[in-house]
C-alpha positions in Angstrom: -46.3 35.1 -81.2 -42.5 35.4 -81.0 -42.8 36.4 -77.3 -44.9 33.4 -76.5 -42.4 31.1 -78.2 -39.6 32.5 -76.2 -41.5 31.9 -72.9 -42.2 28.3 -74.0 -38.5 27.6 -75.0 -37.3 29.1 -71.7 -39.7 26.9 -69.8 -38.5 23.8 -71.7 -34.9 24.6 -70.9 -35.5 24.9 -67.1 -36.2 21.1 -66.7 -38.9 19.3 -64.8 -40.2 20.9 -61.6 -38.7 19.7 -58.3 -40.3 16.7 -56.6 -42.9 17.4 -54.0 -41.9 16.4 -50.4 -43.9 13.7 -48.7 -42.6 14.5 -45.2 -40.0 16.4 -43.1 -37.2 15.4 -40.8 -34.4 17.0 -38.8 -30.8 16.1 -38.7 -29.8 14.2 -35.5 -26.0 13.9 -35.6 -23.7 16.8 -35.2 -22.8 16.4 -38.9 -24.3 14.2 -41.6 -23.3 13.5 -45.2 -26.0 13.3 -47.8 -24.9 10.8 -50.4 -25.7 10.4 -54.1 -26.8 6.8 -53.6 -27.6 4.3 -50.8 -24.1 2.9 -50.5 -21.8 4.5 -47.9 -19.1 4.4 -50.6 -21.1 6.8 -52.9 -20.1 10.4 -53.1 -21.4 13.0 -50.7 -23.5 15.7 -52.4 -23.7 17.9 -49.4 -23.1 18.0 -45.6 -25.8 19.1 -43.1 -25.6 19.7 -39.3 -27.7 18.9 -36.3 -31.2 20.5 -36.4 -31.2 21.3 -40.1 -34.6 20.6 -41.7 -34.8 18.1 -44.5 -37.6 17.5 -47.0 -38.3 13.8 -47.5 -38.9 12.9 -51.2 -38.7 9.1 -51.4 -38.4 6.0 -49.2 -36.5 2.8 -50.0 -36.3 0.3 -47.1 -34.6 2.2 -44.2 -33.2 4.9 -46.5 -34.7 8.2 -47.5 -34.1 10.5 -50.4 -34.1 14.0 -48.9 -33.6 17.6 -50.0 -31.2 19.7 -48.0 -31.6 23.4 -47.1 -29.2 24.2 -50.0 -31.5 22.4 -52.5 -29.3 19.4 -53.1 -30.9 16.0 -53.0 -29.4 12.7 -51.9 -29.9 9.6 -49.6 -29.4 9.0 -45.9 -30.4 6.5 -43.2 -33.7 7.3 -41.6 -32.4 6.1 -38.2 -30.2 9.2 -37.9 -33.1 11.6 -38.4 -35.5 13.1 -35.9 -39.1 14.1 -36.3 -40.4 17.6 -35.3 -41.8 16.1 -32.0 -38.3 14.6 -31.2 -36.6 18.0 -31.7 -39.2 19.7 -29.5 -38.7 17.0 -26.8 -34.9 17.6 -27.0 -35.3 21.3 -26.6 -37.7 20.8 -23.6 -35.1 18.5 -22.0 -32.5 21.2 -22.3 -34.8 23.8 -20.7 -35.8 21.5 -17.8 -32.2 20.4 -17.2 -30.9 24.0 -17.1 -32.5 24.3 -13.6 -31.0 21.1 -12.2 -28.0 21.4 -9.8 -24.8 19.8 -11.0 -23.7 16.8 -9.1 -20.1 17.2 -10.1 -17.9 17.8 -13.1 -17.2 14.8 -15.4 -14.6 14.2 -18.0 -13.8 11.5 -20.5 -10.6 9.8 -21.7 -11.9 9.0 -25.1 -14.3 10.6 -27.6 -17.8 10.4 -26.0 -21.1 10.6 -27.9 -23.9 12.5 -26.4 -27.3 10.9 -27.4 -30.7 12.5 -27.7 -32.2 9.6 -25.5 -30.7 7.1 -23.0 -30.4 4.4 -25.7 -27.6 3.4 -28.0 -30.0 3.4 -31.0 -30.7 7.1 -30.6 -28.8 9.7 -32.7 -25.7 11.3 -31.1 -25.7 15.1 -31.8 -22.6 16.1 -29.9 -19.2 14.3 -29.6 -17.1 15.3 -26.5 -13.4 15.2 -27.0 -10.8 13.7 -24.7 -10.5 15.6 -21.4 -13.5 17.8 -22.1 -15.4 18.8 -19.0 -19.1 18.7 -18.5 -21.7 18.9 -15.7 -23.2 15.6 -14.5 -26.9 16.1 -13.6 -28.5 12.7 -13.1 -27.9 9.0 -13.5 -30.6 6.4 -14.3 -30.5 2.7 -14.9 -32.8 1.6 -17.8 -33.3 -1.8 -19.6 -31.5 -2.0 -22.8 -34.0 -1.3 -25.6 -34.4 0.7 -28.8 -35.2 4.3 -28.5 -38.8 5.3 -29.1 -39.2 7.1 -32.4 -41.8 9.2 -34.1 -42.7 8.1 -37.6 -41.2 10.6 -40.1 -43.9 10.1 -42.7 -47.6 9.9 -41.7 -49.2 6.6 -42.5 -51.3 6.4 -45.6 -55.1 6.8 -45.1 -56.9 3.6 -44.6 -59.3 2.7 -47.5 -62.7 1.8 -46.3 -64.0 -1.3 -48.0 -67.4 -1.1 -49.6 -69.9 -3.6 -48.2 -70.3 -6.7 -50.4 -73.3 -6.4 -52.8 -76.1 -8.7 -52.0 -77.0 -11.0 -54.9 -80.5 -10.7 -56.0 -80.5 -14.2 -57.3 -81.6 -16.8 -54.8 -80.4 -20.4 -55.0 -83.5 -22.5 -55.3 -81.6 -25.8 -55.6 -81.8 -28.9 -53.4 -80.2 -28.2 -50.0 -77.0 -30.0 -49.2 -77.1 -33.0 -46.8 -75.8 -32.5 -43.2 -72.0 -33.0 -42.8 -70.8 -36.3 -41.2 -69.9 -36.4 -37.6 -66.1 -35.6 -37.1 -63.9 -38.3 -35.7 -62.9 -38.0 -32.0 -59.4 -36.7 -31.3 -56.6 -39.1 -30.3 -55.9 -39.8 -26.7 -52.6 -37.9 -26.8 -53.9 -34.8 -28.7 -52.5 -32.4 -26.2 -48.9 -33.7 -26.7 -49.4 -33.8 -30.4 -50.5 -30.2 -30.6 -47.5 -28.8 -28.7 -45.5 -26.3 -30.7 -41.8 -25.2 -30.3 -43.1 -22.0 -28.7 -44.9 -24.1 -26.1 -41.7 -26.0 -25.4 -39.7 -22.8 -25.0 -42.4 -21.3 -22.7 -42.3 -24.5 -20.5 -38.5 -24.4 -20.3 -38.6 -20.7 -19.3 -41.1 -21.5 -16.5 -38.9 -24.4 -15.3 -35.7 -22.4 -15.3 -35.1 -19.0 -13.5 -35.7 -16.0 -15.7 -32.5 -14.5 -17.2 -31.4 -11.2 -15.9 -32.6 -8.2 -18.0 -29.7 -6.4 -19.6 -29.6 -2.8 -18.5 -27.3 0.2 -18.9 -26.5 3.1 -16.6 -26.9 6.5 -18.3 -25.9 10.0 -17.1 -27.6 13.2 -18.1 -24.9 15.7 -18.8 -24.8 19.4 -19.7 -21.9 20.5 -21.9 -20.0 23.8 -21.6 -22.0 25.0 -24.6 -25.3 24.4 -22.7 -26.4 21.3 -24.7 -28.0 18.5 -22.7 -28.0 14.8 -23.5 -27.3 11.3 -22.4 -24.0 9.4 -22.2 -23.0 6.0 -21.0 -22.1 6.3 -17.3 -19.2 3.8 -17.6 -17.4 6.1 -20.0 -17.6 9.1 -17.5 -14.9 9.8 -14.9 -15.6 12.3 -12.2 -13.0 15.1 -12.3 -12.2 15.1 -8.5 -8.4 15.4 -7.8 -6.5 12.2 -7.8 -5.2 12.7 -4.2 -8.9 12.2 -3.2 -10.0 9.8 -5.9 -7.4 7.3 -4.8 -9.6 6.5 -1.8 -12.5 5.2 -3.9 -11.2 1.6 -3.5 -13.1 0.3 -6.5 -16.3 2.2 -5.9 -17.8 4.4 -8.5 -17.9 8.1 -7.5 -21.5 9.3 -8.2 -21.1 12.9 -7.2 -18.7 15.3 -5.5 -18.7 18.8 -4.1 -16.3 21.3 -2.5 -17.4 22.4 0.9 -14.7 24.9 1.8 -10.9 25.5 1.8 -8.0 24.9 4.1 -4.8 26.9 3.7 -1.6 25.0 4.1 1.4 27.3 3.6 1.2 28.6 0.1 -1.4 25.9 -0.9 -5.2 25.9 -0.8 -6.8 22.6 -0.4 -10.6 22.0 -0.8 -12.7 20.2 1.7 -14.5 17.5 -0.4 -17.8 15.7 -0.1 -18.4 12.7 -2.3 -21.0 10.0 -2.8 -20.1 6.5 -4.0 -21.8 3.2 -4.9 -20.7 -0.4 -5.2 -23.6 -1.4 -7.5 -24.2 0.9 -10.4 -27.5 -0.9 -11.2 -29.1 -0.6 -7.8 -32.4 1.3 -7.6 -30.8 3.9 -5.4 -28.1 6.3 -6.5 -25.4 5.8 -3.8 -24.7 3.7 -0.8 -22.1 5.8 1.0 -21.0 9.4 1.4 -17.8 10.8 2.9 -16.2 14.1 3.8 -12.4 14.6 3.3 -10.4 17.4 5.0 -6.8 18.3 4.5 -4.6 17.4 7.5 -2.2 20.3 8.4 0.0 17.9 10.4 0.3 15.0 7.9 -0.3 17.1 4.7 -2.7 14.6 3.2 -6.5 14.1 3.0 -8.2 12.3 5.9 -11.8 11.3 6.5 -13.7 13.7 8.6 -17.1 12.0 8.3 -18.5 8.8 6.6 -21.8 6.9 6.4 -21.9 3.5 4.8 -24.6 1.0 3.9 -27.3 3.6 3.1 -29.7 4.0 0.3 -29.2 7.6 -1.0 -30.9 9.5 -3.8 -29.8 12.4 -5.9 -29.7 15.3 -5.9 -27.2 16.2 -3.1 -27.7 19.8 -2.2 -25.2 22.3 -0.8 -26.8 25.0 1.4 -26.7 26.7 4.8 -28.4 24.7 7.5 -29.7 25.6 11.0 -27.8 23.8 13.8 -29.6 23.6 17.1 -26.8 22.7 19.5 -26.8 24.6 22.8 -23.3 26.1 22.6 -23.0 26.2 18.8 -26.5 27.1 17.7 -26.7 29.1 14.5 -26.5 28.8 10.7 -23.5 27.0 9.1 -22.5 26.0 5.6 -23.5 22.4 5.0 -25.2 19.9 2.8 -28.3 17.6 2.7 -28.8 14.1 1.3 -32.0 12.2 0.6 -32.0 8.7 2.0 -34.1 5.8 3.3 -34.4 5.2 7.0 -34.6 1.7 8.4 -38.4 1.9 8.7 -38.6 2.6 4.9 -39.5 6.3 5.2 -37.5 8.7 3.0 -36.0 11.8 4.5 -33.7 14.6 3.5 -31.1 14.9 6.3 -29.1 18.1 6.8 -25.5 18.2 7.9 -23.7 21.3 9.2 -19.9 21.8 8.8 -18.7 23.6 12.0 -15.0 24.3 11.6 -13.9 20.9 10.1 -16.4 18.8 12.0 -19.6 17.4 10.4 -22.7 17.4 12.6 -26.3 16.1 11.9 -28.6 19.1 11.8 -32.1 17.6 11.5 -34.3 16.1 8.8 -37.5 16.6 6.9 -39.6 14.6 4.4 -37.9 14.0 1.0 -39.7 13.3 -2.2 -37.7 11.5 -4.9 -36.9 13.5 -7.9 -38.3 12.0 -11.1 -35.6 11.3 -13.7 -35.6 13.7 -16.6 -36.2 11.2 -19.5 -37.8 11.5 -22.9 -41.3 10.1 -23.2 -42.1 7.7 -26.0 -43.5 9.9 -28.9 -47.1 9.5 -30.0 -47.6 8.0 -33.5 -48.6 10.3 -36.2 -52.3 10.2 -37.3 -53.0 9.2 -40.8 -54.0 11.9 -43.1 -57.7 12.0 -43.8 -57.3 12.8 -47.4 -54.2 12.9 -49.6 -53.0 16.3 -50.6 -54.6 17.5 -53.8 -52.2 17.8 -56.8 -51.8 21.4 -58.0 -53.7 22.2 -61.1 -51.7 22.7 -64.3 -51.7 26.1 -65.9 -51.7 27.0 -69.5 -47.9 27.3 -69.8 -47.4 23.8 -68.1 -49.8 22.2 -70.6 -48.1 24.0 -73.5 -44.6 22.7 -72.3 -45.9 19.1 -72.2 -47.2 19.4 -75.7 -43.9 20.6 -77.1 -41.9 17.9 -75.2 -44.1 15.2 -76.5 -43.4 16.1 -80.1 
């Protein structure tokens, strides 16, 4: 009897069992403080990092009470959390992007947040510091909108309504007389029935539609191998200033070293770059240019340029076959994908022979689909709620002692 009493007293001292989770989520930001209450001024009970799994215990508006891996419980905003499907999509993005050729090295002059999706409402899981270097892989222009999100908690199962019971009693009273004929509508009933929404729609049809707000996003790969999205306007391509000064207000989309020229004790790269005057155009660049170092003037000069084109990423560096009579052979070079005047899209090869750029043929070019995250599918409602665990003898005994 004494042994049983000790077990009961030990159970009473341990406190109530932990709350059962109603869902799971994963930390989106690089670091996240779990707080004791909803307010941002409340004390932090623990700190978790990107990818940590949290158990969801309670919801209150847009806030969730969660349990961290160390067992501590607190509150956080649901908008900074990711579902399991979101984490899988982020890992898949990193795998696909690992095979993409870099279109140049970018840098930033201020802290830069790397987002899980090309949207400002998506969590940022890495913050690049000033002067950090990273590979620029792709650039896309997308309408400004909220990031698609997977629900963190499955919706509750829908309750099926029972069909109404038919009354066995039949009304045997006198039938009602037929209703009177309704009055005819007024002559201006159309004008009277117009709503403010109708007025706004008519005004929108009369005036030209406003431009859709869009943002340019760049897919980047950090030196640690993490892949995500950053705002293109916050990225500066890390090409040397002695070449970048010739941009003349155009945005440098990509750049590549094609070779070297030795000038005394200095080595100067031969550079290829692509630029655009309109960052929101449906094509990636409208000009490309090759710079070589002049041994006579000791400065960079243009060796080749094409303007007013519609070019598409990626630009590829590779050896190309040149079919000239006296210079036939394989040479280092590059290829660009662009639209011809008749609308066909081709990948055109260029050979670099000494310091001269020559066209070396073309072939069909298929546009590369941008690597973006697809909208996640909603979670299916649970068919039946999880059954509560059955109480054992000791649990029932504890409750009896607590109630006394």
